[in-house]
Structures are given as structure tokens and as C-alpha cells.
N, C-alpha and C positions, 0 to 999 in steps of 0.2 A: 221510156217505153210508153206507148199510147194506150190508154184504156178504152175499150169499146163497150158500148152499152149492151149490145146483144150480138151474138155470133151464131150464124146458121151454117150448117154444113150439109150440102146436098149435091149429088152428081159431080163430084170432083171439083167443086168450086166453094171457096170460103168467102162469105159476104159479111161485112161489118155494117151494121145499121147506122152507126154514127156518121161515117163519111162515104158510105155507098161504094166502097172500093171492092172490086172483085179480084181474087187471086186464083189463078188456075193451079190446082193441086193434082199431082200425078201419083198414080199407084205404082207399086214396084214393077208391075207388068208394063205399064206405059213408059217408065224410065228405061227398062230393058229394051223396049221396042225403039225408043228414040236413040239409044246408044248402040243399037244393033248388037247386043250381048244377051246372055242368058239371065234369067231371074236370079239364079244362084250367084252369078257373078256380081250382080247389083248388091245383093246382101253381103257378099264378101268385101266389095269395095267400100260399102257403108261401114262395116265392122272395122276395116283398116283405116277409116277416116280419110278416104280418098275421094269421096263424093261430098257435095254440099250437104250441110246438116238437114235432116228431115224434120218435119213437124210431127208431133205425136198427137193424134186425135183418138182418144180412148186407148185401145191397145194397138192401133194401126199407125203406120208411118206413111206420110205423104210428103212429096218433094214439090217445092215451088217451081213451076215451069220457067219462070224468069231467072231463078237462081241457076237452074240447069243450063239454060241458054248462055248466061253470062259465064258460067264455069267452062263451057265448051269454047266460047270465044277467047277466054284467057288461057287456052291450051291445057285445061284440066289440072290446075294446081292442087296441092293438098288442101284439106279442109281448113287447116290453120291459116295457111297463106291466103286462101280464098276469103275467109272471114275478115282478115286484115285489109284486103283490097276493098271488100264490100263496105267496111266501116269507113275507110278513107273516102270512098265515093259518096257515101251518105253525108259525111261531114261537109264535103264540097257542095253537094246538091242542096242541103238544107241549112248550111251555114252554122253548123253546131260547133261550139268551141268548148274546150276543156278548161279554159282560163277562169 
């Protein structure tokens, strides 16, 4: 896990000062709109672990737009399956080894 020197949250974007990476974060309303479902259905899918894992910022949940897009492209696998796929892709991309 990478440590960041400072993290700022504003207007649905998370920016880390160390590497100047910007991550689009979506509210539950934005997720519902992208999936064309109701807000309550988003909460239900999240509780059933059928959506990608959300980030907790204080008492609020936010979803990474990139995770949601990848999840849709993979035909909406369960959270467990999605995390396994994401981990494999990260290892291939960054050359991480468990050896």
C-alpha cells in the first residue's frame, strides 16, 4: 500500500499530493444515475456485495469511477470476483510478485 503525504477531498475528486494523481469519486446518486437504477437499489447492491467496494470518507461512501467502469466492462461480477480480477491486473501492470 502506498502512503500519501497529504490527501485532499473536494468536489468528488481525491487528490494525493505525493504523486498528483486524481481519482474521480462518485456519490450514491451518481452511481445510481450511471447504472440507471434507484439510489435504494445501489445501497442494496452494495450491502449484498454486488458492487465494487466503496471508499469511506468520514461517514460517507464514494465509489471510484474507474472501478465502476471496469466492473461494467467485466459484466458486473460479484465484489469478490471483481477484486480478484483487479488484483491480477495490478500485478500484471506493476509487475508485483508474491515470491
